[in-house]
C-alpha positions as CSV (number, residue, x, y, z in Angstrom):
1,M,84.8,-16.4,90.0
2,N,84.0,-18.6,87.0
3,L,86.4,-18.9,84.2
4,P,84.4,-20.2,81.0
5,L,86.2,-22.8,78.3
6,R,88.2,-21.5,75.7
7,F,89.0,-23.2,72.7
8,C,92.6,-22.3,70.6
9,P,94.8,-23.6,68.1
10,V,97.4,-25.8,68.7
11,A,100.8,-24.0,69.7
12,R,103.6,-24.5,67.2
13,L,106.0,-26.8,69.3
14,A,109.4,-24.8,70.6
15,P,112.7,-27.2,70.5
16,L,112.2,-29.0,74.4
17,L,109.4,-30.6,72.4
18,A,111.3,-34.1,71.9
19,L,112.8,-33.6,75.2
20,L,109.7,-33.1,77.4
21,A,107.8,-36.0,75.5
22,S,110.8,-38.4,77.4
23,A,110.3,-36.5,80.5
24,C,107.0,-37.4,81.9
25,A,106.8,-38.5,85.5
26,A,103.5,-40.9,84.9
27,P,102.7,-43.1,82.2
28,M,101.1,-41.9,79.0
29,A,97.4,-41.7,79.3
30,S,94.2,-42.1,76.9
31,H,90.7,-41.3,76.6
32,P,88.4,-44.6,76.3
33,V,85.1,-43.9,73.9
34,A,81.7,-44.8,74.7
35,H,80.2,-47.5,73.1
36,V,77.4,-46.4,70.8
37,G,74.2,-46.8,72.5
38,T,75.7,-46.7,76.0
39,P,74.4,-44.1,78.4
40,V,76.9,-41.6,79.1
41,D,77.2,-38.6,82.1
42,N,78.2,-35.7,80.8
43,A,78.1,-34.2,84.1
44,P,81.4,-32.2,84.7
45,V,84.0,-34.2,86.6
46,E,84.9,-31.7,90.0
47,V,89.1,-31.9,90.8
48,G,90.2,-30.4,93.8
49,I,94.0,-29.2,93.8
50,V,95.7,-28.7,96.9
51,A,98.6,-26.1,96.5
52,I,102.0,-24.6,98.3
53,N,104.4,-23.1,97.9
54,D,107.8,-21.2,99.5
55,F,107.4,-24.0,102.3
56,H,111.0,-23.7,103.4
57,G,111.0,-26.5,106.3
58,S,108.5,-24.5,108.3
59,L,108.2,-27.3,110.5
60,E,107.0,-25.1,113.6
61,P,105.1,-22.1,113.1
62,P,106.8,-19.6,112.2
63,H,105.8,-16.1,114.4
64,Q,104.6,-14.4,111.3
65,S,100.6,-13.4,110.3
66,V,98.8,-12.8,107.4
67,Q,97.7,-9.7,106.8
68,A,93.6,-10.5,105.4
69,P,90.7,-8.3,105.3
70,D,88.9,-7.4,108.8
71,G,85.2,-6.9,106.9
72,K,85.0,-3.6,107.9
73,G,88.0,-2.0,105.2
74,G,90.7,-3.0,107.7
75,V,93.2,-5.5,107.8
76,V,93.5,-8.3,110.8
77,Q,97.1,-9.9,111.8
78,V,96.1,-13.7,111.9
79,P,98.8,-15.8,113.0
80,A,99.6,-18.6,110.9
81,G,101.1,-21.6,109.7
82,G,103.6,-24.7,111.3
83,A,103.2,-28.0,109.6
84,A,101.0,-30.1,112.0
85,W,98.4,-27.3,111.6
86,L,99.1,-27.2,107.4
87,A,98.8,-30.5,107.3
88,S,95.6,-30.2,109.2
89,A,94.6,-27.4,106.8
90,I,95.5,-30.0,103.6
91,D,93.2,-32.1,104.9
92,G,90.9,-29.9,105.4
93,V,90.9,-28.5,101.6
94,R,91.3,-32.1,100.3
95,G,88.2,-33.6,101.9
96,Q,85.9,-31.4,99.9
97,Y,87.3,-33.5,96.6
98,P,86.3,-37.3,96.1
99,N,88.6,-36.5,93.1
100,H,92.1,-34.1,94.2
101,L,95.6,-33.5,94.0
102,T,98.2,-32.2,96.1
103,V,100.9,-29.8,95.1
104,S,103.9,-27.2,95.4
105,A,105.5,-24.7,93.4
106,G,109.3,-24.8,94.7
107,D,111.6,-24.0,97.3
108,L,110.1,-26.9,99.7
109,I,113.0,-27.4,101.2
110,S,116.3,-24.9,102.4
111,A,116.4,-21.3,104.1
112,S,114.7,-23.9,106.8
113,Q,114.2,-23.2,110.3
114,L,116.6,-24.8,112.6
115,P,114.8,-28.1,113.4
116,S,114.9,-29.0,109.4
117,S,117.9,-27.3,108.2
118,L,120.0,-28.6,111.0
119,Y,118.6,-32.4,109.5
120,L,119.5,-31.3,105.7
121,D,115.6,-31.3,105.4
122,E,115.1,-34.6,105.6
123,P,112.0,-33.8,108.4
124,A,110.6,-31.4,105.8
125,V,110.6,-33.8,103.1
126,G,109.2,-36.2,105.5
127,V,106.4,-33.6,106.5
128,A,105.5,-33.4,103.0
129,N,105.5,-37.3,102.6
130,R,103.1,-37.5,105.2
131,F,100.7,-34.5,104.4
132,G,100.5,-36.4,100.8
133,L,102.3,-34.0,98.6
134,E,102.4,-35.1,94.8
135,F,104.5,-32.9,92.9
136,N,107.1,-30.5,93.8
137,A,109.0,-28.0,91.2
138,V,112.0,-27.7,91.7
139,G,112.7,-23.7,93.5
140,N,116.1,-22.2,93.3
141,H,116.8,-22.8,97.1
142,E,116.2,-26.8,96.1
143,F,120.0,-25.9,95.0
144,D,121.3,-24.3,97.8
145,R,123.2,-28.0,98.7
146,G,124.3,-28.5,95.5
147,R,122.6,-31.7,92.9
148,D,124.0,-34.1,94.4
149,E,122.2,-33.5,97.4
150,L,118.8,-32.5,95.8
151,L,119.1,-35.5,93.9
152,R,119.4,-37.2,97.6
153,M,116.3,-35.6,98.7
154,Q,114.6,-37.5,95.6
155,T,116.2,-41.0,96.2
156,G,116.9,-40.9,99.6
157,G,120.2,-42.7,101.2
158,C,122.6,-41.7,103.7
159,V,125.5,-40.7,101.3
160,K,127.2,-37.4,102.6
161,H,127.3,-34.2,100.1
162,T,127.5,-31.3,102.5
163,A,129.6,-30.6,105.7
164,R,126.4,-31.5,107.7
165,Q,125.9,-35.3,108.3
166,P,122.9,-36.7,106.5
167,C,120.8,-39.4,108.8
168,Q,121.4,-38.3,112.2
169,L,118.4,-39.1,113.5
170,E,116.7,-41.8,111.3
171,P,117.3,-43.6,107.7
172,F,116.1,-41.3,105.0
173,A,114.0,-43.1,102.3
174,G,113.8,-40.0,100.1
175,A,110.5,-38.3,98.8
176,E,107.3,-39.9,98.1
177,F,106.2,-37.4,95.8
178,K,107.9,-36.0,92.3
179,F,110.3,-33.7,91.9
180,L,109.5,-31.6,88.7
181,S,112.3,-29.6,86.7
182,A,111.1,-29.0,83.3
183,S,113.3,-26.0,82.4
184,T,116.8,-27.5,84.4
185,I,118.6,-29.0,81.6
186,D,121.7,-31.4,82.4
187,R,125.0,-31.8,80.5
188,D,123.5,-34.4,78.9
189,G,120.7,-32.5,77.4
190,K,118.0,-34.4,79.6
191,T,116.0,-32.3,82.5
192,L,117.3,-32.8,86.0
193,F,114.1,-34.6,87.1
194,P,110.9,-35.0,85.2
195,A,109.3,-32.1,83.3
196,T,105.8,-33.0,83.4
197,G,103.3,-35.7,85.7
198,L,99.9,-37.2,85.0
199,K,96.8,-37.9,87.4
200,S,94.0,-39.7,86.4
201,F,90.7,-39.6,88.3
202,G,87.7,-42.2,87.7
203,T,87.7,-44.7,84.8
204,G,85.5,-45.4,81.3
205,A,84.0,-42.4,79.6
206,R,84.2,-40.8,83.3
207,K,88.2,-40.7,83.5
208,V,90.0,-37.1,83.5
209,T,93.5,-36.9,83.5
210,V,95.3,-33.7,85.0
211,G,98.8,-33.1,83.3
212,V,101.6,-31.5,85.8
213,I,104.4,-28.9,84.4
214,G,107.2,-28.0,86.7
215,L,110.0,-25.6,86.5
216,T,112.1,-22.8,88.2
217,L,112.6,-19.3,87.1
218,K,115.7,-18.7,84.8
219,G,117.1,-16.1,87.0
220,T,117.9,-19.3,89.5
221,T,122.1,-19.0,88.2
222,E,122.1,-15.3,90.0
223,L,120.3,-17.0,93.5
224,V,122.5,-19.9,93.6
225,S,125.9,-20.5,93.7
226,P,127.4,-21.5,90.8
227,E,129.1,-24.5,92.1
228,G,125.9,-25.8,93.3
229,I,124.6,-25.8,89.7
230,K,127.7,-26.5,87.8
231,G,126.8,-28.6,84.7
232,L,123.1,-27.4,84.6
233,T,121.3,-24.6,82.5
234,F,118.1,-23.3,82.8
235,A,116.0,-22.8,79.9
236,D,113.3,-19.9,78.8
237,E,110.3,-20.7,81.3
238,A,107.4,-19.9,78.6
239,Q,109.3,-21.6,75.8
240,T,109.6,-24.5,78.1
241,I,106.1,-24.7,79.5
242,N,104.8,-24.3,75.7
243,A,106.7,-26.8,74.5
244,A,105.5,-29.1,77.1
245,V,101.2,-28.4,76.8
246,P,101.0,-30.4,73.2
247,V,103.2,-33.1,75.2
248,L,100.6,-33.7,77.9
249,K,97.6,-33.4,75.7
250,A,99.0,-35.7,73.6
251,A,99.0,-37.9,76.6
252,G,95.6,-37.3,77.4
253,A,95.4,-34.3,79.6
254,D,91.8,-32.9,80.1
255,A,93.4,-29.9,82.3
256,I,97.1,-28.5,82.4
257,V,98.9,-27.0,85.6
258,V,101.7,-24.9,85.6
259,L,104.0,-25.1,88.9
260,I,106.0,-22.4,88.4
261,H,109.0,-20.9,90.8
262,Q,108.2,-17.3,89.7
263,G,106.0,-14.8,91.2
264,G,104.3,-11.5,91.0
265,K,103.3,-8.7,93.7
266,T,100.1,-7.2,94.2
267,S,99.6,-3.3,95.6
268,G,97.2,-2.0,97.9
269,Q,95.3,-3.1,101.2
270,P,96.6,-6.8,101.8
271,D,94.2,-9.8,100.5
272,P,95.5,-12.9,100.3
273,N,92.7,-13.6,97.7
274,G,92.9,-10.2,95.6
275,C,95.1,-9.5,92.8
276,N,94.9,-5.3,92.6
277,A,97.8,-4.0,90.4
278,M,99.8,-7.5,89.7
279,L,103.2,-6.7,88.8
280,G,106.6,-8.6,88.6
281,D,108.6,-11.3,86.4
282,I,105.4,-13.7,86.3
283,R,103.8,-11.3,84.2
284,P,106.2,-11.5,80.8
285,I,106.0,-15.3,81.1
286,I,102.4,-15.8,81.3
287,D,101.8,-12.7,78.5
288,Q,103.4,-15.5,76.3
289,L,101.8,-19.0,77.1
290,D,99.6,-21.3,75.3
291,P,96.2,-20.5,76.3
292,R,95.5,-24.2,76.3
293,V,97.0,-23.9,80.0
294,D,94.4,-23.8,83.1
295,V,95.9,-22.8,86.2
296,I,99.4,-21.4,87.0
297,V,100.6,-22.2,90.9
298,S,103.1,-19.5,91.7
299,G,105.6,-18.7,94.1
300,H,109.2,-17.2,94.9
301,T,107.9,-13.9,95.8
302,H,106.3,-14.8,99.1
303,W,103.3,-13.2,98.3
304,A,100.0,-14.4,98.5
305,Y,97.2,-13.7,95.7
306,I,94.4,-15.5,93.4
307,C,94.3,-13.7,90.1
308,D,91.8,-14.1,87.3
309,Y,94.2,-13.5,84.7
310,R,91.6,-12.9,81.7
311,T,90.7,-9.7,83.1
312,M,94.5,-8.6,82.2
313,D,94.2,-10.5,78.7
314,P,91.5,-12.0,77.6
315,A,92.8,-14.2,74.7
316,R,94.7,-16.2,78.3
317,P,92.1,-16.7,81.0
318,F,94.5,-18.5,83.1
319,L,93.7,-18.8,86.7
320,L,96.9,-17.7,88.5
321,T,97.9,-18.5,92.1
322,S,99.9,-18.1,94.8
323,A,100.1,-19.1,98.5
324,G,102.2,-16.7,100.2
325,V,105.2,-18.6,102.4
326,Y,106.4,-20.7,105.1
327,G,103.1,-22.8,105.1
328,E,100.8,-19.8,106.6
329,L,98.3,-20.6,103.3
330,V,97.2,-23.3,101.3
331,T,95.1,-22.6,97.9
332,D,92.1,-24.6,97.7
333,I,91.3,-24.8,93.7
334,R,88.1,-26.3,92.2
335,L,88.3,-27.5,88.3
336,E,85.3,-28.9,86.5
337,I,86.1,-31.1,83.7
338,D,83.9,-31.8,80.3
339,T,84.4,-35.2,79.7
340,V,83.0,-34.8,76.3
341,R,85.3,-31.5,75.4
342,H,88.3,-32.9,77.5
343,A,88.8,-29.9,78.5
344,V,88.0,-27.7,81.9
345,V,84.8,-25.8,81.9
346,E,85.1,-23.8,85.1
347,K,87.9,-22.9,87.7
348,Q,88.2,-21.0,91.1
349,A,90.6,-20.8,93.5
350,H,91.1,-19.3,96.9
351,N,93.5,-19.3,99.4
352,V,92.8,-20.5,102.8
353,I,94.7,-19.1,106.2
354,V,96.8,-21.8,108.3
355,Q,95.6,-20.3,111.4
356,S,98.0,-21.5,114.1
357,L,99.1,-20.2,117.9
358,P,99.3,-16.6,119.1
359,Y,102.4,-15.3,119.3
360,T,104.6,-12.2,119.8
361,S,106.2,-9.9,117.0
362,S,108.8,-7.3,117.1
363,R,105.6,-4.8,117.3
364,G,103.5,-7.0,120.1
365,P,101.4,-9.4,120.4
366,V,99.7,-11.0,117.5
367,A,96.3,-12.8,118.8
368,N,93.9,-15.1,117.4
369,T,90.7,-14.1,115.2
370,A,87.4,-15.1,115.1
371,L,87.0,-13.6,111.4
372,Y,89.2,-17.1,110.5
373,P,88.9,-20.0,111.2
374,Q,91.5,-21.8,113.8
375,F,93.2,-24.8,112.7
376,Q,94.1,-27.7,115.5
377,P,97.7,-29.5,114.8
378,R,97.6,-32.9,113.2
379,A,98.9,-35.2,115.6
380,D,101.0,-37.7,114.0
381,I,103.2,-34.6,112.3
382,A,103.3,-32.6,115.5
383,Q,104.8,-35.6,117.2
384,Y,107.0,-36.0,114.1
385,V,108.0,-32.5,114.3
386,Q,108.6,-32.4,118.1
387,R,111.0,-35.3,117.8
388,Y,113.6,-33.0,115.6
389,A,112.6,-29.8,117.7
390,D,114.1,-31.6,120.8
391,A,116.9,-32.6,118.8
392,A,118.0,-29.3,117.7
393,K,117.1,-27.6,121.1
394,S,120.6,-27.9,122.5
395,F,121.6,-25.8,119.3
396,S,118.4,-23.4,119.3
397,Q,118.1,-22.6,123.2
398,R,121.7,-21.6,123.6
399,V,121.9,-17.9,124.8
400,I,124.5,-15.5,122.9
401,G,124.0,-12.6,124.1
402,H,121.3,-9.3,124.8
403,V,119.6,-6.9,122.7
404,S,118.4,-3.1,123.3
405,G,114.5,-4.7,121.7
406,P,113.7,-6.1,119.0
407,A,114.9,-5.7,115.1
408,S,112.6,-5.8,112.6
409,K,113.0,-6.8,109.1
410,G,111.4,-4.7,106.2
411,E,108.0,-5.9,105.9
412,G,105.1,-5.2,103.4
413,A,105.6,-2.4,101.7
414,A,109.4,-2.2,102.9
415,A,110.1,-5.7,102.3
416,N,113.2,-4.6,99.8
417,S,114.8,-2.7,102.4
418,G,116.5,-4.1,105.2
419,G,115.1,-1.9,108.2
420,A,117.1,-1.8,111.7
421,L,117.7,-5.6,111.6
422,G,119.7,-4.9,108.1
423,N,122.0,-2.2,109.7
424,L,122.5,-5.0,112.6
425,I,123.9,-7.6,110.4
426,A,125.7,-5.0,108.2
427,D,127.4,-3.9,111.5
428,S,127.8,-7.7,112.8
429,Q,129.4,-8.6,109.1
430,L,132.2,-5.0,109.4
431,G,132.8,-6.3,112.9
432,A,133.8,-9.4,111.6
433,T,136.2,-8.3,109.2
434,R,137.8,-5.3,110.2
435,G,141.5,-7.2,110.3
436,A,140.6,-7.8,106.3
437,G,140.5,-4.0,106.4
438,A,136.7,-3.6,106.1
439,Q,135.4,0.1,105.8
440,I,132.0,-0.8,104.5
441,A,129.8,-3.5,104.4
442,F,126.4,-4.3,102.9
443,M,123.4,-6.5,103.2
444,N,120.7,-7.4,101.2
445,P,117.2,-7.5,102.2
446,F,116.1,-10.5,100.5
447,G,118.8,-12.8,102.6
448,I,116.8,-11.7,105.9
449,R,114.3,-14.4,106.4
450,A,113.0,-13.3,110.0
451,S,112.7,-10.6,112.2
452,L,114.6,-10.6,115.7
453,V,112.5,-10.8,118.7
454,P,114.3,-10.7,122.0
455,T,112.9,-12.1,125.5
456,A,111.5,-9.2,127.6
457,D,114.9,-8.6,129.0
458,G,116.7,-8.5,125.7
459,T,118.0,-12.1,125.9
460,V,118.7,-13.6,122.2
461,T,119.7,-17.6,121.6
462,F,121.3,-18.9,119.1
463,G,117.8,-20.2,117.4
464,D,116.6,-16.2,117.0
465,I,119.6,-15.4,114.9
466,Y,119.6,-18.5,113.1
467,A,116.1,-18.2,112.0
468,I,117.4,-14.8,110.3
469,Q,120.2,-16.2,108.5
470,P,120.1,-19.8,107.7
471,F,122.1,-20.2,105.0
472,G,125.7,-20.5,106.5
473,N,127.6,-17.9,104.0
474,Q,130.5,-16.8,104.3
475,V,131.5,-13.1,104.2
476,V,133.8,-11.8,101.9
477,T,135.9,-8.2,101.9
478,E,137.2,-7.3,98.2
479,T,138.5,-4.0,97.3
480,M,136.0,-1.9,95.1
481,T,136.1,2.0,93.6
482,G,133.6,4.6,94.7
483,A,132.5,5.0,91.2
484,E,132.2,0.6,91.7
485,L,130.1,1.2,94.3
486,K,127.5,3.2,92.9
487,A,127.5,1.0,89.8
488,T,126.6,-1.6,92.0
489,L,124.0,0.5,94.6
490,E,122.4,1.0,91.0
491,Q,121.9,-2.3,90.3
492,G,119.1,-2.7,93.1
493,F,116.9,0.1,91.3
494,D,117.9,-1.4,87.2
495,N,114.1,-2.8,87.0
496,D,115.6,-6.1,85.9
497,G,113.7,-8.1,89.2
498,P,112.3,-6.8,92.3
499,E,114.0,-3.7,93.4
500,Q,116.3,-4.1,96.4
501,V,118.0,-1.7,98.8
502,L,121.1,-3.0,100.0
503,T,121.4,-1.8,103.9
504,P,125.0,-0.2,104.5
505,S,126.7,-0.4,108.2
506,A,127.5,2.5,110.1
507,G,129.3,5.5,108.7
508,F,128.0,4.8,105.3
509,A,124.8,6.2,104.2
510,Y,122.8,6.7,100.3
511,R,120.1,8.4,99.0
512,F,118.1,7.3,95.3
513,D,115.7,8.7,93.2
514,R,113.1,6.6,91.5
515,S,112.3,8.9,89.0
516,R,115.7,9.3,87.6
517,P,116.6,7.0,84.7
518,V,118.0,3.6,85.5
519,G,121.7,3.7,85.9
520,S,121.5,7.0,87.4
521,R,119.1,6.6,90.8
522,I,121.6,6.7,93.2
523,V,122.2,10.8,94.1
524,A,124.0,10.5,97.0
525,M,127.2,8.4,98.6
526,T,128.2,9.9,102.0
527,F,131.2,7.6,104.0
528,A,132.4,9.1,107.2
529,G,130.6,12.1,107.1
530,R,132.4,12.9,103.5
531,P,131.1,12.1,99.5
532,V,132.8,9.0,98.0
533,R,134.6,10.0,95.6
534,S,134.6,8.1,92.3
535,E,138.2,6.9,92.0
536,A,138.8,6.3,95.5
537,S,139.7,2.8,96.8
538,Y,137.3,1.1,99.7
539,R,137.8,-2.3,101.4
540,V,134.1,-3.4,101.5
541,T,132.4,-6.4,102.8
542,M,129.1,-8.2,101.6
543,N,128.0,-11.9,102.2
544,G,129.5,-14.5,99.8
545,F,126.0,-15.2,98.0
546,L,126.5,-11.4,97.1
547,S,130.4,-11.9,95.9
548,Q,129.3,-14.5,93.4
549,G,126.6,-11.8,91.9
550,G,123.7,-13.1,93.8
551,D,120.4,-10.8,93.7
552,G,121.3,-9.8,90.7
553,F,124.6,-7.5,92.2
554,T,127.3,-8.6,89.6
555,G,128.9,-5.6,90.9
556,F,130.3,-7.4,93.4
557,V,132.0,-10.1,91.4
558,G,135.5,-10.4,91.2
559,K,136.9,-7.8,92.9
560,P,140.8,-7.4,93.8
561,G,141.9,-8.3,97.6
562,A,139.4,-10.6,98.3
563,V,139.5,-12.2,101.9
564,T,136.9,-14.9,102.8
565,G,136.1,-14.4,106.6
566,A,133.5,-16.2,108.8
567,T,130.1,-17.5,108.3
568,D,127.2,-14.4,108.8
569,I,125.6,-16.1,111.7
570,D,129.1,-16.2,113.5
571,A,129.6,-12.4,113.0
572,L,126.2,-11.7,114.0
573,E,127.0,-13.8,117.2
574,G,129.9,-12.7,117.5
575,W,128.8,-8.6,117.3
576,I,126.1,-9.7,119.6
577,K,127.8,-11.2,122.3
578,A,130.9,-8.3,122.1
579,V,129.0,-6.1,124.6
580,P,126.6,-6.7,127.2
581,L,124.0,-5.3,125.3
582,R,124.3,-4.5,121.6
583,Q,122.2,-1.4,120.9
584,V,120.0,-2.0,117.6
585,P,120.5,1.3,115.3
586,D,117.6,2.3,114.1
587,E,119.0,4.8,111.7
588,D,117.6,6.0,108.2
589,R,121.1,4.4,106.3
590,A,119.7,4.2,102.7
591,G,116.6,5.7,101.6
592,P,114.9,8.2,98.9
593,V,115.6,11.8,98.4
594,G,113.9,13.8,100.7
595,G,112.9,10.9,103.1
């Protein structure tokens, strides 16, 4: 995929121009002029960019696979991920390029595996330092523990900002890479972290410079506890990027790379290097961007794709990439930069699958395949990760009970629903809040991070359930009318962001019709076998994230009679251990009409 150079008029500067000009993470650069008569090598300079996104502290192989073409018109599952394997893949890509830059498009930390989360994601930062990350755009999950703890991730130290004690295993020196937050504005009008960064390669007439803009999505306010982002505002993504482009150009940038924690999804047969029918919140942002942007490294949706955006908008020949989630893929981006015109003349990208160890999923064994390269773990990072994994074992290996079999979360095309695991979680939260009068509970599908796969005899450990719900949200019970319940469920189908089918607890069911207008897509609701009455009141439980309007479900906010209960993970543990063998409920409680 060769993308030709395009020359475009300078975009009108946005109001953020002055702010961005003072927020660079590297000094200004200038282009030297060759002396008259001096021979100049005019061949383009090649620069490689190694990109990841949504790592989420995945120190160990996440027991997930990448679905990829099998060369015969079908799909093969490739077991992938794990920090030591990721490091080897990054080294392999980086080794192709004498000039290289390593970047991340956000959610490097939080919603993490237990060995990282127990230690406040200090080891996730430690891993990124070791594999040579240089810039990370701040994502929404970077704010999960609040701004002060995020600032500690950058600067280091052992000051306590959370319930957990920092620096439990070793002093924490902070990130050696730069967090970038071009659209995150503090009370003083400045960005929380630098907005942009620069990296140069070569000298003299052969010097080239890559400018980087890093930012999160404007909707971060709906995805994070309000207390964690108090005093911060999140500016419009497109306006922020367009304001930064001329600043970087004036600083000498030959190429512009955007790291944005927002993304899209493709459809059709899975292909981590495909771009079939790209949709999502990233598109209206891209459609407003200054055409001088060269590459957009995206994230947030946990979807993998490589898109030649000029096929969608010829005026914007961008390269749009995403490397999925959990370090299962690495994006290899190659730029050729013309040293005379100081611009990119060719760009290509492909996703490299980080094939690691085989595992057993909720659907059975997932073996290695010879169709894609298998990486070996990098020894230094494997040793570093093992230290934290060993320290976490007393937590992770504790048996909490037994279940009747695997419980899958929604996957693939069904990722917007909770599956049997969503049922189990909703039931657990209902059971934990009966004392507060709870009658119904709901679970948001995007809050379920992994499927539950017990051992052959049904044994479930704390580590198993922590992988499912690593957030530590307390559950909240409040009073809602039937009309308010319907309006809230409608928000999952309002075309504002990705569709989400909230999973209800046993005894409640609803049906939806996507063909109907927004606001009238919930066509049936029943509780205890009877239609839900609009004027009747019900006691409803949800996690604290939803109770604050998380994932756009503002219908849960501010309802009367709110009672805060146990954490979501304690509710799930208590539910599983309450009986000798907890049955996994696989009934269809929420689905389309006729489904």
